[in-house]
Each structure stands twice: as C-alpha cells, then as structure tokens.
C-alpha positions as a printed Julia matrix, in Angstrom:
167×3 Matrix{Float64}:
  39.3    75.29   98.88
  41.92   77.84   97.96
  41.74   79.6    94.63
  44.34   79.22   91.89
  45.64   82.78   92.57
  46.15   82.01   96.26
  48.06   78.79   95.47
  50.23   80.54   92.83
  51.02   83.33   95.29
  52.04   80.81   97.98
  54.25   78.91   95.52
  55.98   82.07   94.22
  56.52   83.37   97.77
  58.06   80.05   98.82
  60.31   80.0    95.71
  61.45   83.59   96.3
  62.24   82.78   99.95
  64.31   79.74   98.98
  66.15   81.8    96.32
  66.92   84.55   98.86
  68.3    81.97  101.34
  70.5    80.39   98.64
  71.8    83.83   97.6
  72.57   84.7   101.23
  74.47   81.42  101.67
  76.4    82.05   98.45
  77.34   85.53   99.61
  78.36   84.23  103.04
  80.56   81.54  101.49
  82.72   84.3    99.93
  83.66   85.57  103.38
  85.45   82.25  103.98
  87.8    82.93  101.04
  91.03   84.72  101.95
  92.6    85.8    98.64
  96.32   86.46   98.28
  96.87   88.14   94.9
 100.35   89.17   93.81
 101.49   91.86   91.41
 104.63   93.52   90.18
 104.97   96.64   88.04
 108.12   97.84   86.31
 108.51  101.26   84.77
 110.57  100.32   81.72
 110.97  103.84   80.37
 109.71  107.4    80.5
 108.53  108.07   76.93
 108.12  111.78   77.54
 107.95  114.14   80.48
 106.9   117.64   79.53
 105.38  120.84   80.77
 102.29  121.65   78.72
 101.59  125.21   77.51
  98.91  125.59   80.21
 101.53  124.86   82.92
 100.55  121.26   83.71
 103.07  118.42   83.82
 102.41  115.34   81.67
 104.18  111.97   81.73
 104.02  108.99   79.39
 105.56  105.74   80.62
 106.07  102.23   79.32
 104.98   99.73   81.96
 105.35   96.01   82.47
 102.44   94.82   84.62
 102.37   91.24   85.87
  99.74   89.96   88.28
  98.28   86.76   89.62
  94.67   87.43   90.64
  93.48   83.81   90.5
  92.92   83.64   94.26
  90.22   86.33   93.93
  88.0    83.94   91.97
  85.51   81.66   93.7
  82.48   79.92   92.31
  80.51   83.12   93.1
  82.81   85.54   91.22
  81.41   87.04   88.03
  84.41   89.21   87.09
  87.17   91.36   88.53
  87.75   94.98   87.55
  91.42   95.91   88.0
  93.22   99.22   87.56
  96.69  100.64   88.14
  96.94  104.1    89.69
  99.84  106.46   90.34
  99.55  108.01   93.81
 101.58  110.93   95.12
 101.43  113.96   97.4
 101.54  117.65   96.48
 101.54  120.75   98.69
  97.83  121.29   98.05
  96.65  117.62   98.24
  97.72  114.84  100.57
  96.67  112.2    98.02
  96.55  112.48   94.24
  95.43  109.4    92.31
  95.72  109.05   88.56
  94.51  105.94   86.78
  97.13  104.74   84.29
  95.65  101.45   83.08
  92.54   99.33   83.66
  90.99   96.08   82.57
  88.29   93.51   83.27
  89.27   89.94   84.13
  86.24   87.75   83.29
  87.56   84.36   84.42
  90.11   82.59   86.58
  91.85   81.14   83.51
  93.11   84.57   82.41
  93.57   86.05   85.9
  97.32   85.45   85.7
  98.68   87.91   83.15
 101.63   89.99   82.04
 101.06   93.16   80.03
 103.64   95.38   78.34
 101.94   98.73   77.68
 102.14  102.5    77.81
  99.84  104.23   80.25
  96.33  104.0    78.81
  95.22  107.27   80.42
  97.1   110.56   80.61
  99.33  111.09   83.65
  98.8   114.85   84.12
  99.25  116.98   87.22
  97.57  120.37   87.54
 100.65  122.47   87.99
 104.32  121.66   87.7
 104.59  119.4    90.73
 105.91  116.21   89.11
 109.61  116.99   88.62
 111.6   114.63   90.86
 108.38  113.48   92.52
 108.27  110.13   94.34
 105.12  108.15   93.64
 103.54  104.79   94.36
 101.94  102.5    91.83
  98.86  100.88   93.32
  96.98   97.97   91.79
  93.31   98.2    92.8
  90.75   95.47   92.22
  86.99   95.24   92.63
  85.52   91.73   92.79
  82.03   91.62   91.32
  80.14   88.56   92.6
  77.21   86.81   90.97
  75.28   87.46   94.16
  76.15   89.41   97.28
  78.29   92.37   98.15
  81.08   93.64   95.91
  84.44   94.06   97.63
  87.62   95.91   96.76
  91.23   95.88   97.86
  94.62   97.08   96.64
  98.32   96.31   96.54
 100.71   99.27   96.93
 104.14   99.22   95.28
 106.44  102.07   96.28
 109.86  103.37   95.3
 109.2   105.09   91.96
 110.53  108.54   91.08
 110.05  110.86   88.11
 113.03  112.65   86.51
 114.18  116.09   87.67
 114.23  117.51   84.14
 111.66  117.56   81.32
 112.35  115.31   78.32
C-alpha cells in the first residue's frame, strides 16, 4: 500500500501537469488571433512652445486621441497597456521617444475610446532641437494575457511638425 503522502504527491503532480497543459493551450490559442487595431491622433493646438532657461525646448499640446483596440482582446487577455509617444530624430540620436500619454484598458467594452487631453508627460528635448522639427506620433500597446507571453505592437502616424518660432 502507498502512504497518504505518496498519494497526495501523485495527485498534486497530476493536477499541476494538467494545469500546465491548459495554460499552454490557452497561450497557443492567442497566436491564432490576428488583431487589427485602429487609431487616429490629432494635434488640436500647441499650448506653448518655449526654450527653458537651461536651454532645453519644451512643448505642450492639446491632443485628440481616438482608438479602437477591441480586436486585441481575446478570452485570455487580462488588460492592455497603451501609450502615445512622440518620435523624432536629432543630430546626436537617430531615435528620440517621448511618452506623451498612457493608460490601461482593462476590458473589451472600453477598448474603443476617444480622449481629448493635453500631453500627460512633459515633451522636453535636451537642447534646442525642436524648432520646425518633424515628428511621428506612435501608439504603442502591450497586451498582458492571463497566461502566456505578453506581446507588444505599435501604430505609427506621421506628418506632424512643430512651429519654427517659440510661443
């Protein structure tokens, strides 16, 4: 006869194996989903564009962000972290990224949204490189599943330009 400890160990090992197989199947099922999120960002106004006393440029903008991220949600999605970044080039860096706004989308029901806001975080460049600068606004998202690997993607929107003069 087997002891109680041996039987409990066998039962827990079997349960953990079944749980691992179910988690692997859940994670694999997410690879079958091909999301197609959409987004649009409008720069409604430049609130201020100034050169700080330390020589850095700073910009404040009013943005209209509309996105439909519902296709990112499956039965295995816990939440989606989304953020909007300004991306541009300078002579010293081929890619500068500045986060302007972020949020957490906890469910599919509120994954289609429109937000009218000023940039949540400061848009500052080290130096005076922003005058007349072309930049892209990129909406990044990170899908956090209940089980399995987290994945991220982005949508790049180009054609934005800052003013030539400080305001």
